[in-house]
C-alpha positions in Angstrom: 66.0 -7.5 -14.1 69.2 -5.9 -13.0 71.2 -5.6 -9.8 72.4 -2.4 -8.2 75.5 -4.2 -6.9 77.8 -1.1 -6.4 75.0 1.0 -5.0 73.7 -1.7 -2.6 76.0 -2.8 0.3 74.1 -6.0 0.7 75.5 -9.3 -0.6 74.8 -10.0 -4.3 72.7 -13.1 -3.5 70.4 -11.0 -1.3 70.0 -8.5 -4.1 69.3 -11.2 -6.6 66.7 -12.8 -4.3 65.0 -9.4 -3.9 64.9 -8.8 -7.6 63.4 -12.2 -8.2 61.0 -11.8 -5.3 59.7 -8.5 -6.7 59.3 -10.1 -10.1 57.2 -12.9 -8.5 55.0 -10.6 -6.4 54.6 -8.2 -9.3 53.3 -11.0 -11.5 56.2 -11.1 -13.9 56.5 -14.7 -13.1 53.1 -16.3 -12.7 52.3 -19.1 -10.2 53.5 -22.4 -11.6 55.8 -20.7 -14.1 59.4 -21.9 -14.5 62.1 -19.4 -13.6 65.0 -18.7 -15.9 67.8 -21.3 -15.5 70.7 -20.6 -13.2 72.9 -20.0 -16.2 70.6 -17.4 -17.7 70.2 -15.6 -14.3 74.0 -15.7 -13.9 74.5 -13.9 -17.2 71.6 -11.6 -16.7 72.7 -10.4 -13.2 76.5 -10.7 -13.9 77.0 -12.8 -10.8 78.5 -16.2 -10.0 76.6 -19.5 -10.3 76.9 -20.1 -6.6 75.4 -16.6 -6.0 72.4 -17.5 -8.1 71.8 -20.8 -6.2 72.1 -19.0 -2.9 69.5 -16.5 -4.0 67.1 -19.3 -5.1 67.8 -21.0 -1.8 66.5 -17.9 0.0 63.3 -17.9 -2.1 62.8 -21.6 -1.4 63.2 -20.9 2.3 60.5 -18.3 2.0 58.2 -20.7 0.2 58.0 -18.7 -3.0 59.7 -21.2 -5.3 60.4 -24.9 -5.4 62.8 -27.0 -7.4 62.2 -30.1 -9.5 65.4 -32.2 -9.9 66.7 -32.0 -13.4 63.9 -29.5 -14.5 64.6 -26.2 -12.7 62.9 -23.9 -10.3 59.2 -22.9 -10.4 57.0 -20.3 -8.7 54.8 -22.0 -6.1 51.1 -22.0 -6.9 49.5 -21.8 -3.5 45.9 -21.7 -4.9 46.1 -24.8 -7.1 48.4 -26.9 -4.8 46.7 -29.4 -2.4 47.2 -29.1 1.3 49.8 -31.9 1.3 53.4 -31.3 0.4 52.7 -30.8 -3.3 56.1 -29.5 -4.3 57.8 -32.6 -2.7 55.3 -34.9 -4.3 55.8 -33.1 -7.7 59.5 -33.4 -7.4 59.3 -37.0 -6.6 57.0 -37.7 -9.6 59.1 -35.6 -12.0 62.5 -37.0 -10.9 61.5 -40.6 -10.3 60.5 -40.7 -13.9 64.2 -40.2 -14.7 64.9 -43.7 -13.3 63.8 -46.6 -15.5 61.7 -49.0 -13.4 62.6 -51.8 -15.8 66.3 -51.3 -15.2 67.5 -54.4 -13.3 70.3 -52.6 -11.6 70.1 -51.7 -7.9 68.2 -48.5 -7.1 71.3 -46.8 -5.6 73.2 -47.3 -8.9 70.3 -45.8 -10.9 70.1 -42.8 -8.5 73.9 -42.3 -8.7 73.7 -42.4 -12.5 70.9 -39.7 -12.5 72.9 -37.4 -10.3 76.1 -38.1 -12.3 74.4 -37.2 -15.5 73.3 -33.8 -14.0 76.9 -33.2 -12.8 78.3 -34.0 -16.3 75.7 -31.9 -18.1 76.3 -28.9 -15.8 72.8 -28.9 -14.2 74.7 -29.4 -11.0 77.8 -27.2 -11.5 81.0 -27.3 -9.4 80.4 -26.0 -5.9 76.7 -26.6 -6.1 75.2 -28.2 -3.0 73.4 -31.5 -3.6 70.0 -32.3 -2.1 70.2 -34.0 1.3 69.7 -37.7 1.7 66.2 -37.0 3.0 65.4 -34.8 0.0 66.7 -37.5 -2.3 64.4 -40.0 -0.6 61.4 -37.8 -1.5 62.7 -36.9 -5.0 63.4 -40.4 -6.1 61.0 -42.3 -3.8 63.8 -44.4 -2.3 65.0 -45.5 1.1 67.5 -43.5 3.2 70.1 -46.2 2.8 69.7 -46.1 -1.0 70.3 -42.4 -1.0 73.4 -42.7 1.2 74.8 -45.5 -1.0 74.2 -43.4 -4.2 76.1 -40.5 -2.6 78.9 -42.8 -1.5 79.3 -44.0 -5.1 79.8 -40.4 -6.3 82.2 -39.7 -3.5 84.3 -42.7 -4.5 84.3 -41.4 -8.0 85.6 -38.1 -6.8 82.6 -36.2 -8.2 81.3 -34.9 -4.8 82.6 -34.2 -1.3 81.1 -33.6 2.1 81.5 -30.7 4.4 80.7 -31.5 8.0 77.5 -29.7 9.1 77.0 -28.2 5.7 76.2 -31.0 3.3 77.4 -32.5 0.1 78.8 -30.4 -2.8 79.9 -31.0 -6.4 83.7 -31.2 -6.6 85.6 -29.0 -9.1 87.5 -31.5 -11.3 91.2 -31.3 -12.1 91.9 -29.6 -15.4 92.8 -32.8 -17.2 89.7 -34.7 -16.0 87.5 -31.7 -16.7 88.9 -31.4 -20.3 88.4 -35.2 -20.8 84.8 -34.8 -19.5 84.1 -31.9 -21.9 85.6 -33.9 -24.8 83.3 -36.9 -24.0 80.3 -34.5 -23.7 81.1 -32.9 -27.0 81.5 -36.4 -28.7 78.1 -37.4 -27.2 76.5 -34.3 -28.6 78.1 -34.8 -32.0 76.9 -38.4 -32.1 73.4 -37.4 -31.1 73.4 -34.7 -33.8 74.6 -37.3 -36.3 71.8 -39.6 -35.4 69.3 -36.8 -35.8 70.8 -35.9 -39.2 70.6 -39.6 -40.3 66.9 -39.8 -39.3 66.1 -36.5 -41.0 67.8 -37.6 -44.2 66.1 -40.9 -44.2 62.7 -39.2 -43.8 63.2 -37.3 -47.1 63.4 -40.6 -49.0 65.9 -39.1 -51.4 69.4 -40.1 -52.4 72.3 -37.6 -52.1 72.2 -37.1 -55.9 68.4 -36.4 -55.9 68.7 -33.9 -53.0 71.6 -32.1 -54.7 69.6 -31.9 -58.0 66.6 -30.6 -56.2 68.7 -27.9 -54.5 70.2 -26.9 -57.9 66.7 -26.6 -59.4 65.4 -24.6 -56.5 68.3 -22.2 -56.8 67.7 -21.8 -60.5 64.0 -21.0 -59.8 65.1 -18.5 -57.2 67.5 -16.8 -59.7 64.7 -16.7 -62.3 62.2 -15.2 -59.8 64.8 -12.5 -58.8 65.4 -11.6 -62.4 61.6 -11.4 -63.0 61.2 -9.2 -59.9 64.0 -6.9 -61.2 62.2 -6.7 -64.6 58.9 -5.9 -62.9 60.6 -3.2 -60.7 62.1 -1.6 -63.8 58.7 -1.6 -65.5 57.0 -0.1 -62.5 59.6 2.7 -62.3 59.3 3.4 -66.0 55.5 3.6 -65.7 55.8 6.0 -62.7 58.1 8.3 -64.7 55.6 8.2 -67.5 52.9 9.3 -65.2 55.0 12.1 -63.8 55.7 13.4 -67.4 52.0 13.3 -68.2 51.2 15.2 -65.0 53.7 17.9 -65.9 52.2 18.2 -69.4 48.8 18.7 -67.7 50.3 21.3 -65.5 50.2 19.1 -62.4 53.1 18.7 -60.1 54.0 16.4 -57.3 54.6 17.8 -53.8 58.2 16.7 -53.8 58.9 18.3 -57.1 57.2 21.5 -55.9 59.4 21.6 -52.8 62.5 20.9 -54.9 61.7 23.7 -57.3 61.0 26.1 -54.4 64.3 25.3 -52.9 66.1 25.9 -56.2 64.3 29.2 -56.5 65.3 30.3 -53.0 68.9 29.4 -53.7 68.9 31.4 -56.9 67.4 34.5 -55.2 70.0 34.2 -52.4 72.8 34.1 -54.9 71.4 37.1 -56.7 71.0 39.0 -53.4 74.6 38.3 -52.4 76.1 39.6 -55.7 78.1 42.9 -55.3 76.6 46.0 -56.9 78.1 47.3 -60.1 
């Protein structure tokens, strides 16, 4: 999937929407299939993140795709969807599961935390428009006041801002705050990786010394296997040469040897024909 861009005078988001629309109608993306992430489409098309989201918004307006909060965009399956608003119901089911029902905190705090996590993870990048309060109601299964309070929390934190008549958008953080956020995210990933490593090491049931000894033994076995393979290759080559010699003694020749001898003969004849006469 590529864009004409220079050859097409239309805005890039319109071009991107058309390419994705054609991919859907041609069956490249089947009904119910998840579309590539906004980041992947951004790299594939060579366009800005906001352009990708605008293209997806066009397809949503046409009813070709729908979004699941925190999961991505999917091709609508008109055949297998019930007559009710299945995409909204699916979004509510998928995203509501992101809120722990056993969490004693107020619902608006939990919704704010879910949105905050998406902003910090990059799922909702700077400049991205957030779902409306009505959409948040459907997505999280909450009251309108709860959605408004959740958005108010994020506004107070400086993570989002409102544009009258247009909606709520993710704010671009100042460089220092953005760097601190990236640092915290990197630390979180490092800690998660460390925990995964700890569990994996514990699952082996071996001490560091035992694991190092096993690796040393495996490397020794690999070296021995390579040496044995080299010896076998040398033996095979020797046997092949022996068979060639026997074939020559019987007057047989191999095609490659025949071609080589013919080339040598032609070269000798050419040299002889180019010699000056005495």
